[in-house]
Legacy VTK file of the C-alpha trace (Angstrom):
# vtk DataFile Version 3.0
C-alpha trace
ASCII
DATASET POLYDATA
POINTS 144 float
-3.421 55.209 43.299
-0.849 55.776 40.691
1.547 52.454 39.791
5.003 53.467 37.786
4.995 50.918 34.826
8.927 49.605 34.946
8.849 46.487 32.649
5.793 45.873 29.924
4.454 42.339 29.675
6.018 39.590 27.712
9.994 41.173 28.877
12.824 39.862 29.443
14.561 43.056 30.293
14.200 43.729 33.611
14.545 47.854 34.358
16.128 49.836 36.533
14.339 53.216 37.721
15.070 55.671 41.016
12.564 54.342 42.517
11.688 58.178 44.154
12.459 60.234 41.157
11.503 58.456 38.756
14.708 58.470 36.241
16.141 55.580 35.351
18.995 53.547 36.377
19.965 51.014 34.172
18.553 47.039 32.719
18.964 43.804 33.370
17.927 40.510 32.395
15.519 38.319 33.669
15.323 34.465 33.329
11.193 34.564 32.818
8.893 37.182 31.302
7.795 39.205 33.323
3.292 37.508 33.664
1.671 41.331 33.678
2.970 44.998 33.676
5.021 45.868 36.731
6.538 48.339 38.138
5.266 50.291 41.812
3.319 52.115 43.505
4.467 56.064 43.984
4.542 57.488 47.345
4.880 54.068 49.244
7.741 52.316 51.536
8.116 49.026 51.353
10.034 46.486 54.055
12.119 45.693 51.470
13.496 49.297 51.840
12.168 50.062 48.053
8.748 51.014 47.089
5.908 48.609 46.972
5.676 46.556 44.785
2.420 46.482 42.108
2.018 43.728 39.075
-0.767 45.350 37.224
-3.890 42.628 35.509
-4.046 43.080 32.057
-3.617 42.013 28.401
-3.079 45.225 27.572
0.244 46.254 26.428
2.012 49.707 28.842
4.899 50.843 28.423
8.183 51.218 30.984
8.372 54.252 32.369
4.421 55.008 32.008
2.330 56.087 35.138
-1.186 55.105 36.231
-3.905 54.123 37.642
-4.376 51.679 39.013
-7.156 49.129 41.880
-5.787 46.900 44.855
-7.372 44.099 44.145
-5.271 41.580 46.158
-1.684 40.448 47.440
0.639 38.378 47.822
3.498 37.879 50.743
7.045 37.132 48.910
9.832 36.642 50.533
13.559 37.990 48.201
17.350 36.490 50.406
15.676 37.157 54.094
13.279 40.652 53.633
9.962 41.126 53.215
8.515 41.925 49.596
5.025 41.524 49.306
3.338 42.001 45.405
-0.027 44.031 44.953
-1.680 42.801 42.457
-4.194 45.504 40.434
-6.644 46.023 37.479
-7.030 49.108 35.819
-10.498 50.469 35.549
-13.080 48.763 34.102
-11.318 45.886 34.415
-11.918 42.978 37.150
-9.856 40.009 37.057
-10.152 36.793 39.196
-7.242 35.714 42.065
-8.167 32.595 41.484
-5.937 29.178 41.619
-4.437 29.569 38.061
-3.746 33.182 38.714
-1.546 32.415 42.085
0.001 29.255 39.758
1.103 31.434 37.590
3.520 34.190 40.194
4.338 31.437 41.966
6.102 29.778 38.792
6.901 32.747 37.476
8.361 34.132 40.884
10.914 30.628 41.513
12.510 30.689 38.429
13.020 34.752 37.427
15.597 34.558 38.826
17.111 31.595 37.825
20.625 33.660 36.966
21.582 34.795 40.394
23.312 31.725 41.986
21.451 31.641 45.680
19.016 33.814 45.153
16.760 32.925 47.766
13.245 33.909 46.455
9.098 31.822 47.870
5.952 32.995 48.167
3.372 32.640 50.928
-0.363 32.869 51.210
-2.581 35.438 48.983
-5.099 37.952 50.347
-7.435 40.011 49.088
-8.515 44.013 48.378
-8.923 44.589 51.826
-5.816 42.768 52.835
-3.902 45.075 49.720
-6.064 48.207 50.492
-4.344 48.099 54.230
-0.600 47.038 52.985
-0.718 50.126 50.921
-1.614 52.062 53.481
1.145 51.004 55.850
3.035 52.099 53.224
2.444 55.583 52.189
5.392 57.613 52.661
4.680 59.792 54.727
LINES 1 145
144 0 1 2 3 4 5 6 7 8 9 10 11 12 13 14 15 16 17 18 19 20 21 22 23 24 25 26 27 28 29 30 31 32 33 34 35 36 37 38 39 40 41 42 43 44 45 46 47 48 49 50 51 52 53 54 55 56 57 58 59 60 61 62 63 64 65 66 67 68 69 70 71 72 73 74 75 76 77 78 79 80 81 82 83 84 85 86 87 88 89 90 91 92 93 94 95 96 97 98 99 100 101 102 103 104 105 106 107 108 109 110 111 112 113 114 115 116 117 118 119 120 121 122 123 124 125 126 127 128 129 130 131 132 133 134 135 136 137 138 139 140 141 142 143
């Protein structure tokens, strides 16, 4: 599957793109640096009306505006302002990261504080799932 990268690892800037045309719109600051390259899966629509979000679990730098081919390896539940907003976790070809307790804790911490600068923002992380659940969510979210 193809992921369009919006934000690079370590960035305190959230780049916003039109998720269907891929045109850059603007950028805004966030309260925590992105732990991994972050973007969205091209050709999908999630429960919040945007494309399905995806983190690429790699240490390799991937520049914003880049499209990369990845393999889903897991996912986690997220609710943002009472809307379902799950996150796919993916790997680059040839890489096989493990979704362990350390990684889950890292995502819980990031999610709990990334929008600290926005008053009344409600965001929470639920359960983590494996590859089969991630693949099923991507399949169900595919644009027809």
